[in-house]
C-alpha positions as CSV (number, residue, x, y, z in Angstrom):
1,X,18.3,-8.9,-41.8
2,X,18.5,-10.7,-45.0
3,X,16.3,-10.6,-48.1
4,X,14.6,-14.0,-47.6
5,X,11.4,-13.1,-45.6
6,X,10.6,-10.0,-47.6
7,X,11.0,-11.9,-50.9
8,X,8.7,-14.8,-49.6
9,X,6.2,-12.2,-48.7
10,X,6.2,-10.8,-52.0
11,X,5.6,-14.0,-53.6
12,X,2.8,-15.1,-51.2
13,X,0.9,-11.7,-51.6
14,X,1.2,-11.7,-55.3
15,X,-0.2,-15.1,-55.6
16,X,-3.1,-14.3,-53.2
17,X,-3.9,-11.2,-55.4
18,X,-4.0,-13.4,-58.5
19,X,-6.2,-16.2,-56.9
20,X,-8.6,-14.2,-54.5
21,X,-12.2,-14.8,-55.6
22,X,-13.1,-11.1,-54.7
23,X,-10.9,-9.8,-57.5
24,X,-12.5,-12.1,-59.9
25,X,-16.1,-11.2,-58.7
26,X,-16.1,-7.6,-57.7
27,X,-17.1,-6.3,-61.0
28,X,-20.1,-8.0,-61.0
29,X,-21.0,-6.6,-57.4
30,X,-20.8,-2.8,-58.9
31,X,-24.0,-3.6,-60.8
32,X,-25.9,-4.1,-57.5
33,X,-27.1,-1.3,-55.4
34,X,-25.3,-0.7,-52.2
35,X,-26.8,-1.9,-48.8
36,X,-24.3,-0.7,-46.4
37,X,-21.6,1.9,-46.1
38,X,-18.2,0.9,-44.5
39,X,-16.5,3.6,-42.6
40,X,-14.0,5.4,-44.6
41,X,-15.3,4.6,-48.0
42,X,-18.3,6.7,-48.6
43,X,-16.5,9.0,-51.2
44,X,-16.0,5.6,-53.4
45,X,-19.9,5.1,-53.9
46,X,-20.6,7.5,-56.8
47,X,-17.7,5.9,-58.7
48,X,-18.9,2.4,-58.5
49,X,-18.9,1.2,-62.1
50,X,-18.5,-2.2,-63.8
51,X,-16.4,-1.0,-66.6
52,X,-14.2,1.0,-64.1
53,X,-14.0,-2.3,-62.0
54,X,-12.8,-4.4,-64.8
55,X,-10.1,-1.8,-65.5
56,X,-8.8,-1.9,-62.0
57,X,-9.2,-5.9,-62.1
58,X,-6.8,-6.0,-65.0
59,X,-4.6,-3.6,-63.1
60,X,-4.4,-5.7,-60.1
61,X,-3.7,-9.0,-62.2
62,X,-0.8,-7.1,-64.2
63,X,0.7,-5.9,-60.9
64,X,0.5,-8.9,-58.9
65,X,2.2,-10.8,-61.8
66,X,4.9,-8.2,-62.0
67,X,5.2,-8.6,-58.1
68,X,5.2,-12.5,-58.5
69,X,8.1,-12.5,-61.1
70,X,10.0,-9.7,-59.2
71,X,10.5,-7.7,-62.2
72,X,9.4,-4.0,-61.6
73,X,7.9,-5.4,-58.5
74,X,7.7,-2.0,-56.6
75,X,5.6,-0.5,-59.6
76,X,3.6,-3.8,-59.7
77,X,2.6,-3.6,-56.2
78,X,1.9,0.2,-56.3
79,X,-0.4,-0.7,-58.9
80,X,-2.2,-3.5,-57.2
81,X,-2.5,-0.8,-54.3
82,X,-4.3,1.7,-56.2
83,X,-6.5,-0.6,-58.2
84,X,-7.0,-3.0,-55.3
85,X,-8.1,-0.4,-52.9
86,X,-10.8,0.5,-55.4
87,X,-11.7,-3.0,-56.8
88,X,-11.9,-4.6,-53.3
89,X,-14.0,-1.6,-51.7
90,X,-16.9,-2.8,-54.2
91,X,-18.1,-6.1,-52.4
92,X,-17.6,-3.9,-48.9
93,X,-20.8,-2.0,-49.9
94,X,-23.0,-5.2,-50.1
95,X,-23.3,-6.2,-46.4
96,X,-20.8,-6.9,-43.7
97,X,-17.0,-6.1,-44.4
98,X,-15.0,-8.8,-45.9
99,X,-11.9,-9.0,-44.1
100,X,-8.8,-9.0,-46.4
101,X,-7.6,-5.9,-45.5
102,X,-4.0,-7.3,-45.0
103,X,-3.5,-8.0,-48.6
104,X,-3.8,-4.1,-49.5
105,X,-1.7,-3.3,-46.5
106,X,1.2,-5.6,-47.7
107,X,0.8,-4.5,-51.2
108,X,1.5,-1.0,-50.2
109,X,4.4,-1.8,-48.0
110,X,5.8,-4.1,-50.8
111,X,5.5,-1.0,-53.1
112,X,7.9,0.7,-51.1
113,X,10.3,-1.9,-50.1
114,X,13.3,-3.8,-51.9
115,X,11.6,-7.2,-52.1
116,X,13.1,-8.4,-55.4
117,X,16.6,-9.2,-54.0
118,X,15.9,-13.0,-53.9
119,X,13.8,-15.6,-55.9
120,X,12.9,-13.4,-58.9
121,X,12.8,-14.2,-62.5
122,X,16.1,-12.3,-63.0
123,X,17.8,-13.5,-59.6
124,X,16.9,-16.7,-58.1
125,X,19.8,-16.8,-55.4
126,X,19.2,-14.2,-52.8
127,X,21.6,-11.2,-52.3
128,X,24.2,-12.0,-49.6
129,X,24.4,-9.9,-46.5
130,X,22.1,-7.9,-44.0
131,X,20.4,-4.7,-44.8
132,X,18.2,-2.3,-42.6
133,X,16.3,-1.8,-45.9
134,X,15.1,-5.5,-45.7
135,X,14.6,-5.4,-42.0
136,X,12.4,-2.5,-41.4
137,X,9.4,-3.6,-44.0
138,X,9.8,-7.2,-42.5
139,X,9.5,-5.8,-38.9
140,X,6.4,-3.7,-40.0
141,X,4.8,-6.8,-41.5
142,X,5.3,-8.7,-38.3
143,X,3.8,-6.1,-36.3
144,X,0.7,-5.6,-38.6
145,X,0.2,-9.5,-38.3
146,X,0.4,-9.2,-34.4
147,X,-2.1,-6.3,-34.2
148,X,-4.7,-8.2,-36.4
149,X,-4.9,-10.8,-33.6
150,X,-4.2,-8.3,-30.5
151,X,-7.2,-6.3,-31.0
152,X,-10.0,-8.7,-31.1
153,X,-8.7,-10.3,-28.0
154,X,-8.5,-6.8,-26.2
155,X,-12.0,-6.2,-27.1
156,X,-13.5,-9.6,-25.9
157,X,-11.9,-8.9,-22.5
158,X,-13.2,-5.3,-22.6
159,X,-16.8,-6.4,-23.3
160,X,-17.0,-9.8,-21.5
161,X,-14.0,-10.7,-19.7
162,X,-13.3,-14.3,-19.3
163,X,-17.0,-14.9,-19.6
164,X,-16.5,-14.9,-23.3
165,X,-15.0,-18.3,-23.2
166,X,-18.1,-19.6,-21.6
167,X,-21.9,-19.8,-23.1
168,X,-21.2,-17.0,-25.4
169,X,-18.5,-19.0,-27.2
170,X,-20.9,-22.1,-27.4
171,X,-23.6,-20.0,-28.9
172,X,-21.0,-18.5,-31.4
173,X,-20.4,-21.9,-32.5
174,X,-24.0,-22.7,-33.0
175,X,-24.1,-19.7,-35.1
176,X,-21.3,-20.7,-37.3
177,X,-23.0,-24.1,-37.7
178,X,-26.3,-22.5,-38.6
179,X,-24.6,-20.4,-41.3
180,X,-22.9,-23.4,-43.0
181,X,-25.6,-25.5,-44.6
182,X,-23.4,-28.6,-45.3
183,X,-20.8,-28.3,-42.8
184,X,-20.1,-31.1,-40.5
185,X,-17.7,-30.5,-37.5
186,X,-14.9,-32.5,-36.8
187,X,-16.7,-33.5,-33.5
188,X,-19.5,-32.3,-31.2
189,X,-17.3,-30.4,-29.3
190,X,-20.2,-28.5,-27.6
191,X,-20.9,-31.9,-25.7
192,X,-17.7,-31.2,-23.7
193,X,-18.1,-27.5,-22.4
194,X,-15.1,-27.7,-20.4
195,X,-12.9,-28.3,-23.3
196,X,-14.5,-25.7,-25.2
197,X,-14.1,-23.1,-22.1
198,X,-10.4,-23.9,-21.9
199,X,-10.0,-23.5,-25.7
200,X,-11.6,-20.1,-25.4
201,X,-9.2,-19.2,-22.7
202,X,-6.4,-20.3,-24.7
203,X,-7.7,-18.2,-27.8
204,X,-7.9,-15.2,-25.3
205,X,-4.4,-15.6,-24.1
206,X,-3.0,-16.3,-27.8
207,X,-4.7,-13.0,-29.1
208,X,-3.8,-10.8,-26.2
209,X,-0.1,-12.1,-26.2
210,X,0.2,-11.8,-30.0
211,X,2.5,-8.8,-29.8
212,X,5.1,-10.6,-27.5
213,X,5.1,-13.6,-29.8
214,X,7.2,-11.5,-32.4
215,X,10.1,-10.6,-30.0
216,X,12.4,-13.3,-30.8
217,X,13.3,-15.7,-33.5
218,X,12.1,-18.7,-31.7
219,X,9.1,-17.2,-30.4
220,X,8.1,-16.2,-34.1
221,X,8.4,-19.9,-35.2
222,X,6.2,-20.7,-32.2
223,X,3.6,-18.0,-33.1
224,X,3.5,-19.3,-36.8
225,X,2.8,-22.9,-35.3
226,X,0.2,-21.8,-32.9
227,X,-1.6,-19.7,-35.6
228,X,-1.7,-22.6,-37.9
229,X,-3.4,-24.8,-35.3
230,X,-5.7,-21.9,-34.3
231,X,-6.9,-21.4,-37.9
232,X,-7.2,-25.2,-38.2
233,X,-9.5,-25.5,-35.3
234,X,-11.5,-22.7,-36.4
235,X,-11.9,-24.1,-39.7
236,X,-12.6,-27.9,-38.4
237,X,-15.2,-26.6,-35.8
238,X,-16.5,-23.4,-36.7
239,X,-16.1,-23.6,-40.6
240,X,-14.1,-20.2,-40.5
241,X,-11.5,-20.6,-43.4
242,X,-8.8,-17.7,-43.1
243,X,-5.9,-19.3,-44.9
244,X,-5.7,-16.1,-46.9
245,X,-4.1,-14.6,-43.5
246,X,-2.4,-17.4,-42.2
247,X,-0.2,-18.0,-45.4
248,X,1.1,-14.7,-45.1
249,X,3.1,-15.8,-41.8
250,X,5.6,-16.9,-44.3
251,X,7.1,-13.6,-43.4
252,X,8.2,-14.9,-39.8
253,X,9.7,-18.0,-41.0
254,X,13.1,-18.5,-39.5
255,X,15.3,-18.4,-42.8
256,X,18.8,-18.9,-42.6
257,X,20.8,-16.2,-40.7
258,X,22.6,-14.0,-43.3
259,X,26.1,-13.1,-43.2
260,X,27.3,-9.9,-41.6
261,X,28.2,-8.0,-45.1
262,X,26.2,-4.8,-45.0
263,X,24.2,-4.1,-48.3
264,X,22.7,-0.6,-48.8
265,X,19.1,-0.7,-49.4
266,X,16.4,2.2,-49.0
267,X,14.5,2.1,-45.9
268,X,12.8,5.4,-45.4
269,X,9.9,5.0,-47.8
270,X,9.1,1.6,-45.8
271,X,9.3,3.7,-42.5
272,X,6.9,6.5,-43.9
273,X,4.4,3.8,-45.4
274,X,4.9,1.8,-42.0
275,X,3.8,4.8,-40.0
276,X,0.5,5.3,-42.3
277,X,-0.4,1.6,-42.2
278,X,0.2,1.3,-38.3
279,X,-1.6,4.5,-37.7
280,X,-4.7,3.1,-39.5
281,X,-4.5,-0.2,-37.9
282,X,-4.2,1.2,-34.5
283,X,-7.1,3.7,-35.1
284,X,-9.5,1.0,-36.3
285,X,-8.2,-1.4,-33.6
286,X,-8.6,1.0,-30.7
287,X,-12.2,1.9,-31.8
288,X,-13.1,-1.6,-32.7
289,X,-14.3,-0.3,-36.2
290,X,-14.8,-3.6,-37.9
291,X,-17.0,-2.3,-40.8
292,X,-14.2,-0.1,-42.4
293,X,-12.3,0.2,-45.5
294,X,-9.3,0.2,-46.1
295,X,-8.6,0.0,-42.4
296,X,-10.5,-2.2,-40.0
297,X,-10.3,-4.0,-36.7
298,X,-10.6,-7.6,-37.8
299,X,-13.5,-9.7,-36.4
300,X,-13.7,-9.3,-32.7
301,X,-16.8,-11.4,-31.7
302,X,-16.9,-9.4,-28.5
303,X,-20.6,-9.0,-28.1
304,X,-23.0,-11.0,-26.3
305,X,-25.4,-13.1,-28.6
306,X,-28.3,-15.3,-28.0
307,X,-29.8,-18.1,-29.8
308,X,-31.5,-16.1,-32.3
309,X,-29.6,-15.0,-35.5
310,X,-30.9,-12.6,-38.0
311,X,-31.7,-13.8,-41.5
312,X,-34.0,-13.1,-44.4
313,X,-37.1,-15.2,-45.6
314,X,-39.1,-15.0,-48.8
315,X,-42.6,-16.0,-48.2
316,X,-45.1,-16.7,-51.1
317,X,-48.7,-15.7,-50.7
318,X,-51.4,-17.1,-53.2
319,X,-54.9,-15.8,-54.0
320,X,-56.5,-17.5,-51.0
321,X,-54.0,-16.0,-48.6
322,X,-51.9,-19.3,-47.9
323,X,-48.3,-18.5,-47.1
324,X,-45.3,-20.7,-47.3
325,X,-41.4,-19.8,-47.3
326,X,-38.7,-20.4,-49.7
327,X,-35.8,-22.3,-48.0
328,X,-32.7,-19.8,-47.4
329,X,-30.3,-21.9,-49.7
330,X,-32.4,-21.2,-52.9
331,X,-31.8,-17.7,-52.2
332,X,-28.0,-17.8,-52.1
333,X,-25.5,-17.4,-54.9
334,X,-23.9,-20.9,-55.5
335,X,-22.9,-22.4,-52.1
336,X,-21.5,-19.3,-50.5
337,X,-23.5,-19.1,-47.3
338,X,-21.2,-16.7,-45.6
339,X,-21.8,-14.2,-48.5
340,X,-25.4,-14.7,-48.1
341,X,-25.8,-13.9,-44.5
342,X,-23.5,-10.7,-45.2
343,X,-25.6,-9.4,-47.7
344,X,-29.0,-10.2,-46.2
345,X,-28.0,-8.8,-42.7
346,X,-27.1,-5.7,-44.7
347,X,-30.6,-5.7,-46.4
348,X,-32.2,-6.0,-42.9
349,X,-30.4,-2.9,-41.8
350,X,-28.0,-4.4,-39.3
351,X,-25.0,-2.4,-40.9
352,X,-26.6,0.9,-41.1
353,X,-29.6,2.3,-43.2
354,X,-31.8,-0.2,-44.9
355,X,-32.3,0.6,-48.7
356,X,-35.6,-0.4,-50.1
357,X,-34.0,-0.2,-53.7
358,X,-31.5,-2.7,-52.7
359,X,-34.2,-5.0,-51.3
360,X,-36.3,-4.8,-54.3
361,X,-33.0,-5.7,-56.5
362,X,-32.3,-8.7,-54.4
363,X,-35.7,-10.0,-54.9
364,X,-35.6,-9.6,-58.8
365,X,-32.2,-11.1,-58.7
366,X,-33.5,-14.3,-57.2
367,X,-36.8,-14.4,-58.5
368,X,-35.8,-16.2,-62.1
369,X,-34.1,-18.9,-60.4
370,X,-35.6,-22.3,-61.1
371,X,-35.5,-23.5,-57.6
372,X,-37.3,-20.4,-56.4
373,X,-40.0,-20.6,-59.0
374,X,-40.7,-24.4,-58.1
375,X,-41.2,-23.6,-54.5
376,X,-43.3,-20.5,-54.8
377,X,-45.6,-22.4,-57.4
378,X,-49.0,-20.2,-58.1
379,X,-48.1,-17.5,-55.3
380,X,-49.2,-14.2,-56.6
381,X,-47.2,-12.1,-54.3
382,X,-44.1,-12.5,-52.3
383,X,-42.9,-10.9,-49.0
384,X,-39.2,-10.4,-48.1
385,X,-39.2,-10.8,-44.3
386,X,-36.5,-9.9,-41.7
387,X,-36.4,-13.1,-39.6
388,X,-34.8,-14.6,-36.8
389,X,-34.2,-18.4,-36.3
390,X,-33.0,-20.5,-33.5
391,X,-29.4,-21.7,-33.9
392,X,-29.6,-24.4,-31.4
393,X,-28.9,-27.9,-33.1
394,X,-32.1,-29.8,-33.5
395,X,-34.4,-26.8,-33.1
396,X,-36.4,-25.4,-36.2
397,X,-38.0,-22.2,-35.0
398,X,-38.2,-19.2,-37.1
399,X,-39.9,-16.0,-36.1
400,X,-40.5,-13.0,-38.4
401,X,-39.4,-9.5,-37.3
402,X,-40.8,-7.1,-39.9
403,X,-41.6,-7.1,-43.7
404,X,-39.0,-5.4,-45.8
405,X,-41.0,-5.4,-49.0
406,X,-43.9,-6.8,-50.9
407,X,-43.8,-7.6,-54.4
408,X,-46.1,-8.9,-57.2
409,X,-44.8,-11.9,-59.2
410,X,-43.4,-11.2,-62.6
411,X,-45.2,-14.2,-63.9
412,X,-47.2,-16.7,-62.1
413,X,-46.8,-20.2,-63.5
């Protein structure tokens, strides 16, 4: 195999680390009390610190820049792996796990691979020839990508079988719409249940067959195209944007066939690292461990759901005992509704033990916001309530589950 695919992966992964929002925002999360404990990362909890996070952030940016230029790329990606494993662990303690694990896996793989034999600041033209040293890490990257899709398909079939593509998929669609305040789907595909059902069956076939798609050069190109259509569909109808994964499929692009000139490049380090990475992915995938770091099964969506989606509500209470809620949107940071639901589900205890300290910190964080203060008006106390709300379009029905905390207003207008 030639050096093109590995070099392309090097460039894409480096750029993703440089622009990933979580790299920029993680130091701020280090100041917030943890609300969940991802599998495999409990030992990191005492070390969450803003100053350390900023050092790790600088290490990631430096290492990714070296990787992008192809100058000291292996050292650069080793730095990204070490610093990034800590830095990106920080947001994972604040609700549902964010699945960009593959960026860490690929950084670790590139740290032991000869990925600087093409398209670097020193050498733009690729080295001619073929080498096992380029082929081994490239094939490992293919297999990692295939397993990311394979295990969610396995668990969908294991739990629900083909029924997953029926009413459950429609409700999943409604959940995603309910979590996306300004999102307008391309069409109301729920009004064509047969079409939605056929799409669900296609997803199951696509995911289960993922390891087969990497078998030949032609199938890999088909896999790249189908995966692109899959992610485009989830973006247009479910508001699930996962370009940070799909762009890594550049490693499967059918670059020009190299000549037969043998080139010696080391491959044993990649074999060892590949064993570690594939072992972690297989373990988390077989056990359906979606809430873990640095290894996790990517979202499976296998569990049956109903129309009631968990959420959190802040209720103002005045001196006469009258109550009124604060809109969800006023409680979210910026427009990131997915991050909001991830955090409030963690505050409600859906990812493990609920933390009263984290609940109070959440309230103190949102309390000063002008839109929150405007809605609360002359309320003297507030309640943070775990609630469920109907996700069916056109239905506005919210039911309280339990009170998470009651707090006095810091200052009543």
